[in-house]
Structure formats: C-alpha cells, structure tokens
C-alpha positions in Angstrom: 31.8 2.6 3.5 30.0 5.1 1.3 30.4 7.8 3.9 34.2 7.5 3.6 34.4 7.6 -0.2 35.4 10.7 -2.1 33.0 12.6 -4.3 34.6 11.4 -7.5 34.3 7.7 -6.5 30.7 8.3 -5.3 29.8 9.9 -8.6 31.3 6.9 -10.5 29.2 4.4 -8.3 26.1 6.5 -8.7 26.5 6.5 -12.5 26.7 2.7 -12.4 23.5 2.6 -10.4 21.8 4.9 -12.9 23.0 2.6 -15.8 21.6 -0.5 -14.0 18.3 1.3 -13.5 17.8 1.6 -17.2 14.7 -0.3 -18.6 17.0 -2.3 -21.0 18.8 -3.8 -17.9 17.6 -7.0 -16.4 15.2 -7.2 -13.5 17.9 -8.1 -11.0 20.1 -5.2 -11.9 17.2 -2.8 -11.8 16.2 -4.1 -8.4 19.8 -3.8 -7.2 20.0 -0.2 -8.4 16.9 0.8 -6.4 18.4 -0.8 -3.3 21.7 1.0 -4.0 19.9 4.4 -4.3 18.5 3.8 -0.9 22.0 3.2 0.5 23.1 6.5 -1.0 20.2 8.3 0.6 21.1 6.7 4.0 24.8 7.3 3.9 25.4 10.4 1.7 22.2 12.5 1.7 24.4 15.6 1.0 25.6 14.0 -2.2 22.1 13.0 -3.4 20.8 16.6 -2.8 23.4 18.1 -5.1 23.0 18.4 -8.9 19.3 17.6 -9.0 19.9 14.0 -8.2 17.2 13.8 -5.5 14.5 15.2 -8.0 15.7 12.8 -10.7 15.7 9.9 -8.3 12.1 10.6 -7.1 11.0 10.8 -10.8 12.7 7.5 -11.5 11.1 5.8 -8.5 7.7 7.1 -9.6 8.1 5.7 -13.1 9.4 2.4 -11.8 6.5 1.9 -9.3 3.9 3.0 -11.8 5.3 0.5 -14.4 5.2 -2.3 -11.9 1.7 -2.0 -10.7 0.3 -0.4 -14.0 -2.1 2.5 -14.0 -5.1 0.5 -13.0 -7.8 0.5 -10.3 -6.6 -0.5 -6.9 -8.4 -3.9 -7.0 -6.4 -4.9 -10.1 -3.2 -4.7 -8.1 -4.3 -7.9 -6.3 -3.2 -10.0 -9.3 0.4 -8.7 -9.1 2.9 -11.5 -8.8 6.2 -9.5 -8.5 6.6 -7.5 -5.2 10.3 -7.0 -4.6 10.7 -4.1 -7.0 7.6 -2.4 -5.6 8.8 -3.0 -2.0 12.4 -1.6 -2.6 11.1 1.3 -4.6 8.8 2.2 -1.7 11.6 1.7 0.8 13.9 4.1 -1.0 11.0 6.6 -1.4 10.3 6.4 2.3 13.9 7.3 3.1 13.7 10.3 0.8 10.4 11.3 2.2 11.7 11.3 5.7 14.7 13.5 4.8 13.2 15.7 2.1 9.5 15.8 2.6 8.7 19.0 0.6 10.4 17.4 -2.4 8.2 14.3 -2.6 4.8 16.2 -2.2 5.1 17.3 -5.8 5.3 13.8 -7.3 1.6 13.1 -7.6 2.0 10.0 -9.8 4.1 8.4 -7.1 1.5 9.1 -4.4 -1.2 7.7 -6.6 0.8 4.5 -6.9 1.4 4.4 -3.1 -2.3 4.7 -2.4 -2.8 1.7 -4.7 -0.1 -0.3 -2.9 -2.1 -0.2 0.3 -4.3 -2.9 -1.3 -1.3 -5.0 -2.6 -1.5 -8.7 -1.6 2.0 -8.8 -0.1 2.0 -7.7 3.6 5.5 -6.0 3.4 4.2 -3.8 0.6 1.1 -3.0 2.5 3.0 -2.1 5.6 5.6 0.2 4.0 2.9 2.0 2.0 0.8 2.5 5.1 3.9 3.7 7.0 4.7 6.2 4.2 1.1 7.5 4.2 1.1 7.9 8.0 4.4 9.8 7.9 2.8 12.2 5.4 -0.4 12.6 7.4 1.6 13.2 10.6 3.2 16.2 8.9 -0.2 17.8 8.1 -2.6 19.8 10.1 -6.3 19.6 9.6 -6.5 23.4 9.1 -4.3 23.0 6.0 -7.2 21.5 4.1 -9.4 24.6 4.1 -8.1 25.9 0.8 -6.9 24.0 -2.3 -3.9 25.6 -4.0 -0.8 24.6 -6.0 1.3 25.1 -2.9 -0.9 22.9 -0.8 1.1 21.0 1.8 -0.8 17.7 1.3 -1.2 15.5 -1.8 -4.8 14.9 -0.7 -5.6 18.4 -1.9 -3.9 17.8 -5.2 -5.4 14.4 -6.1 -9.2 14.6 -6.1 -10.9 11.7 -4.4 -7.6 10.3 -3.0 -8.8 10.5 0.6 -11.6 8.0 -0.1 -9.3 5.7 -2.0 -6.9 5.6 0.9 -9.7 5.0 3.4 -11.1 2.2 1.2 -7.7 0.5 0.9 -7.0 0.7 4.6 -10.4 -1.0 5.3 -9.3 -3.6 2.8 -6.2 -4.3 5.0 -8.2 -4.7 8.1 -10.6 -7.0 6.3 -7.9 -9.5 5.4 -8.6 -13.2 6.1 -7.8 -14.4 9.6 -4.6 -16.2 8.6 -3.3 -13.1 6.8 -4.0 -10.7 9.7 -0.9 -8.7 10.8 -0.7 -6.7 14.0 1.8 -4.2 12.5 -0.4 -3.6 9.4 -3.6 -3.2 11.5 -1.8 -0.8 13.9 -0.8 1.4 11.0 -4.2 1.2 9.5 -5.8 2.3 12.7 -3.4 5.2 13.1 -4.2 6.4 9.6 -8.0 6.0 9.9 -7.9 7.9 13.3 -6.3 10.8 11.5 -8.6 10.5 8.4 -11.9 10.5 10.2 -11.6 14.1 11.5 -10.6 15.3 8.0 -13.5 13.5 6.5 -15.9 15.1 9.0 -14.7 18.7 8.4 -13.8 18.5 4.7 -16.0 15.7 3.1 -15.4 17.2 -0.4 -11.9 15.7 -0.3 -13.5 12.3 -0.8 -15.1 13.2 -4.1 -13.4 13.6 -7.4 -15.6 16.6 -8.2 -18.3 18.5 -6.4 -21.2 16.7 -8.2 -19.8 13.3 -7.7 -21.2 10.8 -5.2 -19.3 8.1 -3.4 -19.2 5.1 -5.6 -18.9 2.1 -3.3 -18.0 -0.9 -5.4 -16.8 -3.3 -2.8 -16.5 -6.8 -4.2 -16.4 -8.5 -0.8 -19.7 -7.5 0.9 -20.5 -9.6 3.9 -23.7 -11.6 3.9 -24.7 -10.1 0.6 -25.7 -7.0 2.5 -25.5 -3.8 0.5 -23.6 -1.0 2.1 -25.5 2.2 2.0 -24.4 4.8 -0.5 -24.7 8.4 0.8 -22.7 11.6 0.7 -21.4 11.3 4.3 -17.8 9.8 4.1 -17.7 9.3 7.9 -20.9 7.3 7.9 -19.5 5.2 5.0 -16.3 4.5 7.0 -18.0 3.5 10.2 -20.6 1.4 8.3 -17.8 -0.3 6.5 -15.9 -1.1 9.7 -19.2 -2.3 11.3 -19.8 -4.7 8.4 -16.2 -6.0 8.6 -16.8 -6.9 12.2 -19.8 -9.0 11.3 -17.7 -11.6 9.8 -16.3 -14.1 12.3 -12.6 -13.7 13.1 -11.0 -12.8 16.4 -8.1 -10.7 15.0 -10.3 -9.0 12.4 -12.8 -8.0 15.0 -10.1 -7.0 17.4 -8.7 -4.6 14.8 -12.1 -3.0 14.2 -12.8 -2.6 17.9 -9.4 -1.0 18.5 -10.2 1.4 15.6 -13.5 2.3 17.4 -11.5 2.9 20.6 -9.1 5.2 18.7 -12.1 7.1 17.3 -13.4 7.7 20.8 -10.0 9.3 21.7 -9.7 11.6 18.7 -13.3 12.4 17.6 -15.8 14.9 19.0 -18.7 13.4 20.9 -21.1 14.6 18.1 -19.5 12.4 15.5 -19.7 9.3 17.8 -23.3 10.0 18.9 -24.4 10.2 15.3 -22.9 6.8 14.6 -23.4 5.1 17.9 -25.7 2.4 16.7 -23.3 1.3 14.0 -20.5 1.0 16.5 -22.4 -0.6 19.4 -24.1 -3.3 17.2 -20.9 -5.4 16.4 -19.5 -4.9 19.9 -22.7 -6.1 21.5 -22.9 -9.1 19.1 -19.5 -10.3 20.3 -20.4 -9.9 23.9 -23.7 -11.8 23.5 -21.9 -14.6 21.5 -19.3 -14.9 24.3 -22.0 -15.1 27.0 -24.0 -17.7 25.0 -20.8 -19.8 24.6 -20.1 -19.7 28.3 -23.7 -20.7 29.2 -23.5 -23.6 26.7 -20.3 -24.9 28.3 -21.8 -24.6 31.8 -25.0 -26.4 30.6 -22.9 -29.3 29.1 -20.8 -29.5 32.4 -17.7 -28.7 30.5 -14.8 -26.5 31.8 -15.0 -22.9 31.0 -12.6 -21.7 28.3 -10.6 -18.7 29.5 -10.0 -17.6 25.9 -13.7 -17.5 25.3 -14.3 -15.1 28.2 -11.3 -13.0 27.2 -12.8 -12.4 23.8 -15.5 -10.2 25.4 -13.0 -8.1 27.4 -12.1 -5.7 24.5 -15.7 -5.1 23.3 -16.8 -4.4 26.9 -14.0 -1.9 27.3 -14.9 -0.1 24.1 -18.5 0.0 25.1 -17.5 1.6 28.4 -15.5 4.2 26.5 -18.4 5.0 24.2 -20.7 5.4 27.2 -18.3 7.7 28.9 -17.9 9.8 25.8 -21.5 10.0 24.6 -23.3 9.9 27.9 -25.2 7.1 29.7 -28.7 8.2 28.7 -28.2 8.0 24.9 -25.9 5.0 25.2 -28.5 2.9 27.2 -31.3 4.0 24.8 -29.4 2.9 21.7 -28.1 -0.3 23.3 -31.7 -1.3 24.3 -32.9 -0.7 20.8 -30.1 -2.8 19.3 -30.9 -5.7 21.7 -34.6 -5.5 20.9 -33.8 -5.5 17.2 -31.5 -8.5 17.5 -34.1 -10.4 19.5 -36.8 -9.8 16.9 -34.4 -10.8 14.1 -33.5 -14.0 16.0 -37.2 -14.9 16.7 -38.0 -14.2 13.0 -35.2 -16.5 11.9 -36.4 -19.3 14.2 -39.9 -19.0 12.9 -38.8 -19.1 9.3 -36.8 -22.3 9.9 -39.8 -23.9 11.7 -42.0 -23.0 8.7 -39.5 -24.4 6.3 -39.5 -27.7 8.3 -43.2 -28.1 7.7 -43.5 -26.7 4.1 -40.2 -28.0 2.6 -38.9 -31.0 4.7 -36.2 -31.8 2.1 -34.7 -28.3 2.4 -34.9 -28.5 6.2 -33.0 -31.8 6.1 -30.3 -30.3 3.9 -30.0 -27.4 6.3 -29.5 -29.9 9.3 -26.9 -31.9 7.4 -25.0 -28.7 6.5 -25.1 -27.7 10.1 -23.8 -31.0 11.3 -20.9 -30.9 8.8 -19.9 -27.4 10.0 -20.1 -28.6 13.6 -17.8 -31.6 12.9 -15.4 -29.4 11.1 -15.4 -26.9 14.0 -14.8 -29.7 16.5 -11.8 -31.0 14.5 -10.3 -27.5 14.2 -10.7 -27.0 18.0 -9.0 -30.4 18.7 -6.1 -29.5 16.4 -5.7 -26.1 18.1 -5.6 -27.7 21.5 -3.0 -30.3 20.2 -0.8 -27.5 18.8 -1.2 -25.6 22.1 0.2 -28.7 23.9 3.0 -29.0 21.4 1.7 -32.1 19.6 2.3 -31.8 15.9 2.1 -35.5 14.7 -0.6 -38.0 14.7 -0.3 -41.1 16.9 0.2 -44.3 14.8 -2.8 -46.6 14.7 -2.3 -50.2 15.7 -4.5 -52.9 14.1 
C-alpha cells in the first residue's frame, strides 16, 4: 500500500509517525511509530533517504533504545521488564543497516546499546541484536583493523573495549540455562565468535579501553567457584570462558560450546589451536568419559543401553578428531594423555578426601550421603517424566484405594 501512495500522502503519514514518536505520547503510540518507520524503510526506502529522514530516524532510534535500557553496564540490562520497544527499535535499525550500512556506522551510541542488548533476558532481543552485529562483522575485513581513524569502517575501532564486551555478552548467551537454550541464538553466537577470534588474535588491543588497561573479568556466574584467569590474552580468555561453560552439565549448552570449538578449527590457524589445545580437549574428553561410564553402568546393571546416551559422545568425538587433524597427532596425543592423567589424579584425590571425611567427621559424611540420595531420587523422577513425555503421556493415572 505504501509503495502506491503519492509523495504528499507519504509525507503526511510520516509526519503522523513522527508525532507519535514524541516522548509525550503514550507507550503504545511510540511503539507503533517505530514499527511504522520500519514499514517505510521496507516499502519506500527512496522516500526515507530524502530530506535527511534516514539520519534523523537513526538518531531517534538511538535515543529511544538508549532510554529503554538506560546507560548502564550490560549486566543491569537483565532487570529490564519491557522488551517490545527495544525489539522493534532494533528491527527497524536492522532494516536501515542492511540498506544503508555506511550511515549507521556513525551512530556509536546506538551500537553501544546494541552490544548491551546481546545480554538482554528476552531471546528475541538477543537474536536480533546478534544478527545485527553479525551483519556488521560480515561487511568488515580483518585488515581494516590495522589503523584506527575517524573514517574507520567498523564501530569496533571507534568504541574502545567494545570487542571484549561483545565477546563477553555472546558467551552469556551460550551460557543460558538449559530450558532457555535456543538453537538460533547459539548459531548466531557461534558465527560471531568465529569471526571475533581471529581479530582478537591479530589485534588484541581492541579488547582494551586503553593501552594500559587490563581485561577486567567480573563474571558473576563462575562455575564451581573457580576463578577465571585474568591475563592480557583475549583469545585465551575466550577459550577459557567457553571451556568453563562446558563444565556445567547441560546437553544443549555443551553442544553449543563444542560446535564453537569446531568452528574455531575451521577458521583459525593451527598455532592458535595448539596454544589452547588443553583448554579445548578437557571438556570434550570429560563428556566422552561420562558417556562411557554411563554405558558401563547400564551394562553392569543389566539395563538396556540408552541410544541418546551414546549419541551424546558423537559430537565431542568428532571435534576431537578435527583438533587432531588440525594440530597433529603427536601433540594431540601428548596433551590428551596429560589431561587423562590429571583427571585420574583429581578423582583419586577426591575419593581419598571423602574416605577421610567418613572417619574424621561421620556426621558430615552422613549428610553428604543423604544429599546424594536426594539428588539421585530427583534425577530418577526427572528421567521417568521425560520417558512419559516421550511416549505422549501427560497425565497421571488415578489412584484407586
């Protein structure tokens, strides 16, 4: 319909949209105006480009998005309750970015807000923010990052430390709880991280806000209370972060990390992978060992083998093979043997500590056994419910007295 309207009628409708977008208007009108701007960009880009409307629209979207999420650290975005205005603002900005990419590179405030939206709790906001970032990355070449200038073709050169913030928020997406995992979001995160890792390796200074600054890792969700190492190697930080994410149980979460490792094998030089081979092999080997132990337990108990259990190890084994092919068999076998030896020593030490606790503090040992039994009962109930759902049983049978 908009494509068939005259310029005069279009101008009248556009003025209505601008009036609705005023801060004095209600939330619904402002949200409708943002959606209407997106329709204008889709149907009549020629009209939007005239009279400075595109520049004014980008500035308006930047102010709107910044006002919605506030100018705060990315972790504070998690408390946001409203998401629709943020989503539709990003949607309209994405349309402008695809059609007029040089125009949007200058709006640094908007990009800063987009980077924060990567850690927004709503999956739609995460996905569209990740998609917009990937579109921008796809238009850039690694060689463009050699020199910082006002005419730089990437916002990463104009916003100090933004590369690290984007990386941290993408890891946040992958580290979502199992029930919140999304294949689409994880796929976009993997694509972005696969592009980022090479830039991190060649131009690590882009991760720092200034030359003297060090990476400040302030993750609030460290697994197993294990501190992540702080150093001046962004690539090491990234792979360590992903390795720690894979420690936490969760099939989809681990699958996303392992697919990320596989993507790194495809896009990275062998030198990068060899320097971080231990960090990548350790979580992969852990899943393979857990799967084998589970299979052995089922066979020992004379229970039928679970096909899903064996399939869990397929992806880790494939990634391990890719790493061996890329880095060479000799170094791969050497590091894998060291990891297995370290895991065995850690397991023996843990058993010894539990045995000593049983003799020195029987009460604590009893509490440990009770906690283990409760977890086992909970796990069995969950497995039974999963099997029922798999068979299409969603209601409990009535009990007859």
